[in-house]
C-alpha positions in Angstrom: -10.7 -18.0 -1.2 -11.9 -15.0 0.8 -8.5 -13.4 0.9 -8.1 -13.8 -2.9 -11.5 -12.0 -3.5 -10.6 -9.3 -1.0 -7.2 -8.7 -2.5 -8.7 -8.5 -6.0 -11.2 -5.9 -4.6 -8.4 -3.8 -3.2 -6.3 -4.1 -6.4 -9.3 -2.7 -8.3 -10.0 0.0 -5.7 -6.3 1.2 -5.7 -5.0 0.7 -9.3 -2.0 2.9 -8.8 -0.6 0.6 -6.1 1.7 -2.1 -7.6 -0.3 -5.4 -8.0 2.8 -7.3 -6.8 2.3 -5.8 -3.3 -1.1 -7.3 -3.1 0.2 -10.6 -4.4 2.8 -10.7 -1.6 0.0 -10.2 0.9 -1.9 -13.0 -0.7 1.0 -15.3 0.2 0.9 -14.5 3.8 -1.6 -17.2 4.4 0.7 -19.7 2.6 3.7 -18.7 4.7 1.8 -18.9 8.0 -1.0 -21.4 7.9 1.1 -24.6 8.4 3.3 -22.9 10.9 0.5 -21.6 13.1 -1.2 -25.0 13.1 2.1 -26.7 14.1 2.7 -24.1 16.9 6.0 -23.2 15.2 6.8 -19.5 14.4 10.1 -20.0 12.7 8.7 -18.3 9.6 8.0 -15.2 11.5 11.6 -14.8 12.7 12.9 -14.5 9.1 13.1 -12.3 6.1 9.5 -13.3 5.5 8.4 -11.1 8.4 10.4 -8.2 7.1 8.8 -8.7 3.7 5.3 -8.6 5.2 6.0 -5.6 7.3 7.6 -3.6 4.5 4.8 -4.6 2.1 2.2 -3.4 4.4 4.0 -0.1 5.1 4.3 0.5 1.4 0.7 -0.3 0.6 -0.6 1.9 3.5 1.7 4.7 2.4 0.5 4.6 -1.2 -3.1 4.4 -0.2 -3.3 7.0 2.7 -0.3 9.2 2.6 0.6 9.8 -1.1 -2.9 11.0 -2.1 -2.9 13.5 0.6 0.6 14.7 -0.3 -0.4 14.9 -4.0 -3.5 16.9 -3.1 -1.4 19.3 -1.0 1.2 19.8 -3.8 -1.5 20.6 -6.3 -3.1 23.0 -3.8 0.2 24.9 -3.5 0.6 24.9 -7.3 -2.9 26.3 -7.7 -2.2 29.0 -5.2 1.0 30.0 -6.8 -0.6 30.0 -10.2 -3.3 32.4 -8.9 -0.6 34.7 -7.6 1.2 34.7 -10.9 -2.1 35.4 -12.7 -3.0 38.2 -10.4 0.3 39.9 -11.0 -0.2 39.8 -14.7 -3.4 41.8 -14.5 
């Protein structure tokens, strides 16, 4: 229950991130709970592990890297625009 509430919170906080990514993270508990309690880690040595890793990498990239890159691109555009405006004067 807690994880569903937490995932809903992050979906609302980061609306530009694909909701499917958060849904995949929500299924981690489903993929691991039984295996952890049974001391069997077969599920972690599979495409499921790659799915979890790639999903986390994508979410983190979209939350922490893309906004900074976007900010830098707009900064460069503003600077170039100022130079063009100054030349016209």
